[in-house]
Residue frames as qw, qx, qy, qz and C-alpha x, y, z in Angstrom:
[[0.002, -0.889, -0.458, 0.001, 0.00, 0.01, 0.00],
 [0.433, 0.361, 0.005, 0.826, 1.37, 3.40, -1.04],
 [0.317, -0.812, -0.407, 0.273, 0.93, 5.64, 1.99],
 [0.153, 0.966, -0.067, 0.197, 1.97, 9.27, 2.05],
 [0.506, -0.748, 0.425, 0.065, 4.75, 8.45, 4.53],
 [0.820, -0.015, 0.497, 0.283, 5.99, 5.61, 2.36],
 [0.569, 0.724, 0.220, 0.321, 6.09, 7.76, -0.78],
 [0.100, -0.969, 0.204, -0.096, 7.91, 10.56, 1.04],
 [0.638, -0.555, 0.511, 0.153, 10.57, 8.16, 2.35],
 [0.802, 0.235, 0.463, 0.295, 11.00, 6.34, -0.96],
 [0.422, 0.860, 0.106, 0.266, 11.40, 9.56, -2.93],
 [0.241, -0.914, 0.321, -0.054, 13.86, 11.05, -0.47],
 [0.720, -0.382, 0.550, 0.182, 15.96, 7.89, -0.26],
 [0.757, 0.511, 0.327, 0.243, 15.97, 7.59, -4.03],
 [0.244, 0.940, -0.119, 0.206, 17.61, 10.99, -4.35],
 [0.444, -0.756, 0.480, -0.018, 20.18, 10.20, -1.68],
 [0.849, -0.010, 0.489, 0.199, 21.04, 6.95, -3.48],
 [0.611, 0.728, 0.149, 0.273, 21.61, 8.88, -6.70],
 [0.051, -0.945, 0.285, -0.156, 23.82, 11.41, -4.95],
 [0.684, -0.504, 0.521, 0.076, 25.88, 8.64, -3.39],
 [0.817, 0.251, 0.445, 0.269, 26.35, 7.17, -6.89],
 [0.359, -0.300, 0.296, 0.833, 27.73, 10.47, -8.21],
 [0.224, 0.615, 0.635, 0.410, 24.71, 11.45, -10.30],
 [0.136, -0.216, -0.142, 0.956, 24.30, 15.21, -10.73],
 [0.492, 0.185, -0.058, -0.849, 21.05, 15.28, -12.76],
 [0.117, 0.121, 0.983, 0.069, 18.36, 12.66, -13.12],
 [0.547, -0.037, -0.178, -0.817, 14.87, 12.36, -14.56],
 [0.175, 0.012, 0.948, -0.267, 12.95, 9.81, -12.53],
 [0.500, -0.080, -0.433, -0.746, 9.76, 8.35, -13.98],
 [0.116, 0.133, 0.919, -0.352, 6.87, 6.64, -12.26],
 [0.261, -0.388, -0.660, -0.588, 3.17, 6.01, -12.89],
 [0.264, -0.189, 0.417, -0.849, 0.94, 7.90, -10.40],
 [0.756, -0.096, -0.224, -0.607, -2.01, 5.66, -11.27],
 [0.756, 0.020, -0.645, 0.107, -0.16, 2.70, -9.74],
 [0.293, 0.086, -0.600, 0.740, 0.09, 4.44, -6.36],
 [0.411, -0.368, -0.119, -0.825, -3.55, 4.93, -5.44],
 [0.663, -0.277, -0.692, -0.064, -4.13, 1.94, -3.18],
 [0.361, -0.168, -0.572, 0.717, -3.27, 3.97, -0.06],
 [0.022, -0.778, -0.588, 0.220, -6.20, 6.32, -0.60],
 [0.169, -0.517, 0.132, 0.829, -4.31, 9.24, -2.11],
 [0.581, 0.747, 0.234, -0.221, -5.66, 11.04, -5.17],
 [0.767, 0.422, 0.125, 0.467, -3.54, 11.42, -8.32],
 [0.148, 0.849, -0.141, 0.488, -2.57, 15.04, -7.48],
 [0.620, -0.720, 0.265, -0.164, -1.76, 14.01, -3.91],
 [0.936, -0.032, 0.187, 0.298, 0.53, 11.26, -5.17],
 [0.581, 0.591, 0.017, 0.560, 2.46, 13.68, -7.38],
 [0.176, -0.869, 0.150, -0.437, 2.63, 16.36, -4.70],
 [0.803, -0.552, 0.223, -0.018, 3.91, 13.86, -2.14],
 [0.879, 0.155, 0.136, 0.429, 6.59, 12.48, -4.45],
 [0.349, 0.744, -0.049, 0.568, 7.76, 16.00, -5.27],
 [0.455, -0.822, 0.185, -0.290, 7.95, 16.81, -1.56],
 [0.902, -0.325, 0.228, 0.167, 10.07, 13.73, -0.91],
 [0.742, 0.421, 0.093, 0.514, 12.38, 14.48, -3.82],
 [0.054, 0.866, -0.098, 0.487, 12.83, 18.04, -2.60],
 [0.672, -0.694, 0.234, -0.107, 13.77, 16.79, 0.87],
 [0.916, -0.032, 0.211, 0.340, 16.32, 14.42, -0.65],
 [0.528, 0.648, 0.036, 0.547, 17.85, 17.14, -2.79],
 [0.243, -0.887, 0.160, -0.358, 18.15, 19.42, 0.24],
 [0.814, -0.507, 0.279, 0.058, 19.92, 16.71, 2.24],
 [0.850, 0.247, 0.174, 0.431, 22.22, 15.83, -0.64],
 [0.287, 0.809, -0.049, 0.510, 23.20, 19.47, -1.11],
 [0.479, -0.815, 0.225, -0.234, 23.86, 19.86, 2.61],
 [0.886, -0.294, 0.308, 0.182, 26.14, 16.82, 2.46],
 [0.117, -0.685, 0.496, 0.522, 28.16, 18.34, -0.39],
 [0.275, 0.025, 0.874, 0.400, 26.80, 16.00, -3.09],
 [0.428, 0.423, 0.171, -0.780, 24.18, 18.11, -4.87],
 [0.170, 0.155, 0.881, 0.413, 21.90, 16.41, -7.39],
 [0.436, 0.213, 0.025, -0.874, 18.93, 17.77, -9.28],
 [0.196, 0.180, 0.960, 0.085, 16.03, 15.42, -9.93],
 [0.446, 0.132, -0.172, -0.868, 13.20, 16.14, -12.34],
 [0.514, 0.137, 0.796, -0.289, 10.13, 13.96, -12.74],
 [0.321, 0.083, -0.656, -0.678, 8.58, 12.27, -15.76],
 [0.617, 0.063, 0.534, -0.574, 5.01, 11.17, -15.13],
 [0.038, 0.111, -0.916, -0.383, 4.15, 7.90, -16.84],
 [0.753, 0.105, 0.077, -0.645, 0.82, 6.83, -18.26],
 [0.484, -0.126, 0.865, 0.044, 0.37, 3.05, -18.47],
 [0.258, 0.262, -0.557, -0.745, -0.21, 2.29, -22.13],
 [0.231, -0.186, -0.932, -0.207, -2.50, -0.70, -21.48],
 [0.062, -0.566, -0.686, 0.453, -4.90, 1.34, -19.31],
 [0.161, 0.726, 0.491, 0.453, -7.03, 4.41, -19.90],
 [0.353, -0.860, -0.216, 0.298, -5.54, 7.09, -17.63],
 [0.617, 0.071, 0.159, 0.768, -2.87, 8.52, -19.91],
 [0.062, 0.698, 0.239, 0.673, -4.80, 11.74, -20.55],
 [0.556, -0.811, -0.159, -0.091, -5.36, 12.21, -16.82],
 [0.758, -0.366, 0.068, 0.535, -1.63, 11.72, -16.26],
 [0.429, 0.400, 0.240, 0.773, -0.84, 14.18, -19.04],
 [0.225, -0.848, -0.229, -0.423, -3.07, 16.69, -17.27],
 [0.706, -0.668, -0.042, 0.231, -1.00, 16.14, -14.12],
 [0.684, 0.019, 0.159, 0.712, 2.22, 16.77, -16.04],
 [0.133, 0.654, 0.232, 0.707, 0.80, 20.12, -17.19],
 [0.478, -0.823, -0.198, -0.233, -0.46, 21.02, -13.72],
 [0.731, -0.624, 0.104, 0.256, 2.87, 20.24, -12.00],
 [0.746, 0.473, 0.023, 0.468, 5.27, 21.46, -14.66],
 [0.089, 0.775, -0.254, 0.572, 6.35, 24.38, -12.47],
 [0.648, -0.603, 0.325, -0.333, 6.68, 22.15, -9.41],
 [0.411, -0.498, 0.761, 0.068, 9.38, 19.70, -10.49],
 [0.761, 0.308, 0.570, 0.033, 7.67, 17.65, -13.20],
 [0.069, -0.575, 0.448, 0.681, 9.71, 18.10, -16.38],
 [0.367, 0.259, -0.657, -0.605, 7.94, 15.77, -18.80],
 [0.822, 0.062, 0.272, -0.497, 5.79, 12.74, -19.62],
 [0.087, 0.316, -0.914, -0.240, 6.16, 9.17, -20.81],
 [0.885, -0.073, -0.033, -0.459, 4.08, 6.10, -21.49],
 [0.049, -0.435, 0.891, -0.116, 5.27, 2.78, -20.10],
 [0.755, 0.053, 0.526, -0.388, 4.10, -0.79, -19.75],
 [0.684, 0.138, 0.681, 0.221, 3.62, -3.52, -22.36],
 [0.078, 0.507, -0.369, -0.775, 4.75, -2.18, -25.72],
 [0.080, 0.000, -0.875, -0.478, 3.68, -5.01, -28.03],
 [0.129, -0.519, -0.834, -0.137, -0.03, -4.75, -28.71],
 [0.167, -0.847, -0.388, 0.324, -0.40, -1.29, -27.19],
 [0.520, 0.421, 0.191, 0.718, 0.80, 1.21, -29.83],
 [0.240, -0.266, -0.267, 0.895, 1.60, 4.76, -28.78],
 [0.154, -0.189, -0.376, -0.894, -1.01, 6.25, -31.11],
 [0.392, -0.532, -0.747, -0.072, -3.70, 4.77, -28.89],
 [0.380, -0.668, -0.372, 0.521, -2.86, 7.69, -26.58],
 [0.378, 0.397, 0.269, 0.792, -2.69, 10.41, -29.19],
 [0.246, -0.858, -0.319, -0.319, -5.09, 12.62, -27.26],
 [0.642, -0.691, -0.040, 0.329, -2.63, 12.83, -24.38],
 [0.618, -0.078, 0.255, 0.740, 0.31, 13.63, -26.68],
 [0.173, 0.631, 0.373, 0.658, -1.58, 16.30, -28.60],
 [0.410, -0.878, -0.231, -0.088, -2.57, 17.91, -25.31],
 [0.682, -0.513, 0.084, 0.514, 1.06, 17.95, -24.13],
 [0.493, 0.220, 0.338, 0.771, 2.24, 19.49, -27.40],
 [0.049, -0.809, -0.346, -0.472, -0.37, 22.23, -27.15],
 [0.524, -0.850, -0.059, -0.012, 0.85, 22.94, -23.61],
 [0.360, 0.766, -0.465, 0.259, 4.56, 22.80, -24.53],
 [0.685, -0.511, 0.494, -0.162, 5.32, 19.89, -22.20],
 [0.342, 0.519, -0.754, -0.212, 8.06, 17.58, -23.57],
 [0.874, -0.156, 0.346, -0.304, 7.64, 13.83, -23.63],
 [0.063, 0.416, -0.885, -0.199, 9.45, 10.60, -24.37],
 [0.878, 0.046, -0.012, -0.476, 7.89, 7.31, -25.43],
 [0.538, -0.308, 0.782, 0.061, 9.02, 3.77, -24.75],
 [0.790, 0.533, -0.003, -0.303, 9.42, 2.24, -28.22],
 [0.606, 0.613, -0.507, 0.017, 11.61, -0.20, -30.11],
 [0.240, -0.448, 0.815, -0.277, 12.24, -2.68, -27.30],
 [0.525, 0.123, 0.818, -0.200, 9.47, -5.31, -27.30],
 [0.619, 0.671, 0.407, -0.038, 8.24, -4.11, -30.70],
 [0.660, 0.017, 0.320, 0.679, 10.19, -2.95, -33.73],
 [0.229, 0.036, 0.242, 0.942, 10.46, -0.14, -36.25],
 [0.176, -0.609, -0.556, -0.538, 6.70, 0.55, -36.57],
 [0.495, -0.722, -0.418, 0.241, 6.60, 1.39, -32.85],
 [0.441, -0.356, 0.038, 0.823, 9.53, 3.82, -33.17],
 [0.116, 0.272, 0.476, 0.828, 8.08, 5.41, -36.31],
 [0.295, -0.707, -0.569, -0.300, 4.68, 5.90, -34.71],
 [0.515, -0.640, -0.303, 0.483, 6.20, 7.34, -31.52],
 [0.343, -0.289, 0.164, 0.879, 8.15, 9.93, -33.54],
 [0.027, 0.092, 0.513, 0.853, 6.10, 10.75, -36.60],
 [0.333, -0.567, -0.647, -0.386, 2.55, 10.29, -35.31],
 [0.534, -0.713, -0.421, 0.173, 2.88, 11.16, -31.63],
 [0.176, 0.887, -0.112, 0.412, 5.79, 13.61, -31.76],
 [0.803, -0.534, -0.064, 0.258, 8.12, 12.18, -29.12],
 [0.109, 0.931, -0.341, 0.064, 11.29, 14.17, -28.43],
 [0.098, -0.522, 0.843, -0.079, 13.15, 11.10, -27.14],
 [0.829, 0.020, -0.462, -0.314, 12.75, 7.34, -27.45],
 [0.626, -0.511, 0.521, -0.275, 12.87, 5.00, -24.46],
 [0.781, -0.112, 0.593, 0.160, 15.20, 2.09, -25.30],
 [0.487, 0.772, -0.178, -0.367, 14.98, 2.16, -29.11],
 [0.467, -0.426, 0.730, 0.259, 17.31, -0.81, -29.51],
 [0.660, 0.369, 0.646, 0.102, 15.33, -2.10, -32.51],
 [0.299, 0.872, -0.128, -0.365, 16.41, 0.93, -34.58],
 [0.270, -0.478, 0.764, 0.339, 19.22, -1.41, -35.63],
 [0.610, 0.363, 0.704, 0.016, 16.64, -3.26, -37.76],
 [0.448, 0.875, 0.177, -0.058, 16.91, -0.27, -40.10],
 [0.046, -0.831, 0.523, 0.187, 20.70, -0.43, -40.39],
 [0.967, 0.171, 0.168, 0.081, 22.33, -2.91, -42.78],
 [0.784, 0.148, 0.055, 0.600, 26.14, -3.12, -43.05],
 [0.342, -0.345, -0.116, 0.866, 26.45, 0.37, -41.61],
 [0.039, -0.243, -0.443, -0.862, 23.96, 1.86, -44.08],
 [0.184, 0.277, 0.591, -0.735, 21.08, 3.71, -42.43],
 [0.088, 0.547, 0.769, 0.319, 17.51, 3.37, -43.65],
 [0.042, -0.624, -0.218, -0.750, 15.16, 6.33, -43.71],
 [0.605, -0.738, -0.228, -0.193, 13.94, 5.97, -40.13],
 [0.784, -0.341, -0.093, 0.510, 17.39, 5.34, -38.68],
 [0.420, 0.306, 0.114, 0.847, 18.69, 8.32, -40.65],
 [0.253, -0.749, -0.236, -0.565, 15.92, 10.52, -39.28],
 [0.735, -0.646, -0.189, 0.089, 16.69, 9.48, -35.70],
 [0.713, -0.176, 0.010, 0.679, 20.40, 10.13, -36.07],
 [0.316, 0.391, 0.206, 0.840, 20.21, 13.31, -38.15],
 [0.313, -0.734, -0.227, -0.558, 17.54, 14.95, -35.96],
 [0.166, 0.358, -0.670, 0.628, 19.55, 14.05, -32.83],
 [0.756, -0.409, -0.179, -0.479, 16.71, 12.11, -31.26],
 [0.158, -0.520, 0.763, -0.350, 18.03, 10.79, -27.97],
 [0.788, -0.077, -0.581, -0.190, 17.84, 7.04, -27.41],
 [0.483, -0.603, 0.444, -0.454, 17.45, 6.19, -23.72],
 [0.762, 0.204, -0.613, -0.050, 19.38, 2.92, -23.69],
 [0.618, -0.545, 0.418, -0.383, 19.48, 0.56, -20.69],
 [0.432, 0.417, -0.793, -0.108, 21.92, -2.33, -21.25],
 [0.090, -0.098, 0.922, -0.364, 21.27, -4.44, -18.15],
 [0.567, 0.294, 0.438, -0.633, 17.50, -4.09, -18.43],
 [0.642, 0.479, -0.350, -0.485, 17.66, -4.98, -22.14],
 [0.248, 0.288, -0.925, 0.025, 19.50, -8.18, -21.28],
 [0.261, 0.083, 0.813, -0.514, 16.84, -9.08, -18.75],
 [0.610, 0.444, 0.269, -0.599, 14.00, -8.49, -21.21],
 [0.722, 0.172, 0.616, 0.263, 15.75, -10.27, -24.08],
 [0.404, 0.902, 0.088, -0.126, 16.10, -7.12, -26.20],
 [0.269, 0.782, -0.561, 0.041, 19.88, -7.63, -26.25],
 [0.943, 0.006, -0.332, 0.030, 22.06, -10.73, -25.93],
 [0.748, -0.251, -0.221, 0.573, 25.10, -9.37, -24.09],
 [0.183, -0.886, -0.016, 0.427, 26.73, -6.18, -22.92],
 [0.419, -0.331, 0.544, 0.647, 29.54, -6.69, -25.44],
 [0.182, 0.255, 0.734, 0.603, 27.06, -6.88, -28.31],
 [0.088, 0.719, 0.548, -0.418, 24.50, -4.40, -27.05],
 [0.441, 0.689, 0.379, 0.433, 23.48, -1.98, -29.83],
 [0.212, -0.953, -0.070, 0.206, 24.48, 1.04, -27.75],
 [0.527, -0.487, 0.407, 0.566, 28.10, 0.66, -28.83],
 [0.438, 0.280, 0.623, 0.585, 27.46, 0.36, -32.56],
 [0.073, 0.876, 0.441, 0.181, 24.94, 3.20, -32.45],
 [0.363, -0.838, 0.076, 0.399, 27.40, 5.41, -30.55],
 [0.502, -0.264, 0.525, 0.635, 30.05, 4.71, -33.17],
 [0.306, 0.497, 0.639, 0.501, 27.59, 5.59, -35.95],
 [0.094, 0.162, -0.017, 0.982, 26.94, 8.98, -34.39],
 [0.409, -0.621, -0.576, -0.340, 23.51, 8.44, -32.85],
 [0.187, -0.553, 0.361, -0.728, 22.66, 10.43, -29.74],
 [0.721, -0.260, -0.641, 0.018, 22.70, 7.46, -27.39],
 [0.299, -0.639, 0.385, -0.596, 22.34, 7.96, -23.65],
 [0.459, 0.047, -0.860, 0.219, 23.08, 5.50, -20.85],
 [0.540, -0.415, 0.101, -0.725, 20.41, 4.77, -18.26],
 [0.144, -0.205, 0.907, -0.338, 19.49, 2.28, -15.54],
 [0.518, -0.326, -0.629, -0.479, 15.78, 1.75, -16.28],
 [0.699, -0.630, -0.106, -0.322, 14.51, 0.33, -12.96],
 [0.100, 0.641, -0.670, 0.359, 17.41, 0.40, -10.49],
 [0.596, -0.292, 0.606, -0.438, 15.70, -1.96, -8.05],
 [0.926, 0.232, 0.189, -0.229, 14.38, -4.58, -10.50],
 [0.744, 0.590, -0.275, 0.149, 17.58, -4.59, -12.54],
 [0.797, -0.517, 0.015, 0.311, 19.82, -4.41, -9.49],
 [0.647, 0.318, 0.120, 0.683, 21.97, -1.72, -11.06],
 [0.185, -0.831, -0.112, 0.512, 23.31, 1.81, -10.81],
 [0.467, 0.873, -0.129, -0.061, 24.84, 4.26, -13.24],
 [0.197, -0.709, 0.674, 0.065, 28.29, 3.29, -11.97],
 [0.666, -0.037, 0.745, 0.015, 27.54, -0.35, -12.66],
 [0.689, 0.660, 0.296, -0.054, 26.22, 0.34, -16.16],
 [0.244, 0.902, -0.351, -0.059, 29.29, 2.39, -17.00],
 [0.389, -0.551, 0.738, 0.025, 31.64, -0.22, -15.57],
 [0.770, 0.199, 0.606, -0.023, 30.02, -3.01, -17.56],
 [0.610, 0.790, 0.060, -0.018, 30.50, -1.11, -20.82],
 [0.004, 0.836, -0.549, -0.014, 34.14, -0.43, -19.98],
 [0.489, -0.377, 0.785, -0.046, 34.83, -4.02, -18.98],
 [0.629, 0.210, 0.748, 0.019, 32.79, -5.89, -21.59],
 [0.555, 0.751, 0.350, 0.075, 32.41, -3.53, -24.55],
 [0.659, 0.097, 0.104, 0.738, 35.77, -1.72, -24.48],
 [0.017, 0.934, 0.243, 0.259, 34.41, 1.74, -23.69],
 [0.497, 0.165, -0.275, 0.806, 36.78, 4.53, -22.71],
 [0.142, -0.533, -0.436, 0.711, 36.34, 7.49, -20.39],
 [0.085, 0.199, -0.315, -0.924, 35.81, 9.60, -23.50],
 [0.281, -0.281, -0.800, -0.450, 32.92, 7.35, -24.53],
 [0.287, -0.552, -0.707, 0.335, 31.34, 7.75, -21.11],
 [0.076, -0.415, -0.104, 0.900, 31.74, 11.52, -21.34],
 [0.144, -0.034, -0.586, -0.797, 30.03, 11.50, -24.73],
 [0.334, -0.451, -0.786, -0.260, 26.91, 9.71, -23.54],
 [0.277, -0.537, -0.526, 0.598, 26.77, 11.79, -20.35],
 [0.009, 0.304, -0.124, -0.944, 26.85, 15.00, -22.37],
 [0.212, -0.201, -0.746, -0.598, 24.31, 13.50, -24.78],
 [0.280, -0.533, -0.784, 0.150, 21.93, 12.91, -21.89],
 [0.153, -0.566, -0.302, 0.752, 22.17, 16.46, -20.66],
 [0.038, 0.117, -0.432, -0.893, 21.79, 17.90, -24.16],
 [0.368, -0.270, -0.705, -0.543, 18.46, 16.09, -24.44],
 [0.137, -0.317, -0.751, 0.563, 17.25, 16.64, -20.87],
 [0.043, -0.699, -0.618, -0.357, 13.84, 18.25, -20.48],
 [0.307, -0.748, -0.250, 0.532, 15.04, 21.22, -18.41],
 [0.301, 0.941, 0.029, -0.152, 15.77, 24.65, -19.97],
 [0.759, 0.536, -0.141, 0.342, 18.77, 25.09, -22.27],
 [0.066, 0.790, -0.397, 0.462, 20.71, 27.42, -19.97],
 [0.702, -0.505, 0.418, -0.278, 20.43, 24.96, -17.10],
 [0.973, 0.163, 0.115, 0.113, 21.57, 22.08, -19.30],
 [0.551, 0.691, -0.230, 0.408, 24.53, 24.10, -20.55],
 [0.261, -0.763, 0.427, -0.410, 25.54, 25.08, -17.03],
 [0.885, -0.292, 0.344, -0.113, 25.52, 21.44, -15.88],
 [0.892, 0.374, 0.029, 0.254, 27.62, 20.41, -18.88],
 [0.433, 0.714, -0.227, 0.502, 30.16, 23.22, -18.73],
 [0.228, -0.711, 0.401, -0.531, 30.42, 23.76, -14.98],
 [0.745, -0.357, 0.475, -0.303, 29.97, 20.24, -13.60],
 [0.959, 0.161, 0.231, -0.024, 30.24, 17.38, -16.07],
 [0.689, 0.649, -0.191, 0.261, 33.09, 18.45, -18.34],
 [0.064, -0.766, 0.530, -0.359, 35.39, 19.57, -15.49],
 [0.778, -0.337, 0.476, -0.231, 34.76, 16.27, -13.68],
 [0.939, 0.300, 0.141, 0.098, 35.64, 14.24, -16.75],
 [0.401, 0.807, -0.326, 0.287, 38.67, 16.43, -17.43],
 [0.377, -0.670, 0.565, -0.300, 39.92, 15.57, -13.97],
 [0.885, -0.101, 0.438, -0.118, 39.48, 11.86, -14.73],
 [0.816, 0.569, -0.015, 0.102, 41.44, 11.95, -17.98]]
């Protein structure tokens, strides 16, 4: 049961875990509609999570490990509350919510089923990402981008279906040339069967082809991972260098859903100096 006290504690501890791992900016996503069994309303769930995140950020800053955490509200694509969740993203966009997503079973639940929510978000200038190209292939990615208007793609590993011997098809070319960020999660992809190994995960080939790939954990608890672990696995099993890690870190901030000047400040004042010290 998701009580107010439980949500506050979980959100606060989540931020402190990120700070301990060396994360300086994160976008955490969750589905408010899955947290109603404790009697809270949808707005109360979001308000409580934001309160807990704020408490965690304050404690992390006081400890000398500042981290900023924005929120992506998720609609569950197999249910019928995506428009209500989109309304929440609009309502809380000045209170820590930075964007929207749809999650859940991809195969059989195409993103266009929730077009009303995406059109509403576009009218309100709220950015969104869409899980696509993991359990389903190129049609899912195409629909997420060209029908729904996603600014980023969650996972997107199946974009490789449109690349033959290094030659990009029209969709792959669009994704690369328009700098659409791919939110790639190697460990999670192994667990779901979307990739066969860290060494052969598409993130490396896509990075080398110039795609804007980003490195992510997906669900830290379910996957039993952290950003440090994901980075270490790529170094140990896929031959990544510190420069490669710097590239995907900068990629992530370039495509974050916070304002441009804040992204630039994090890149120039925090991330690049830290990597320079490591080289």
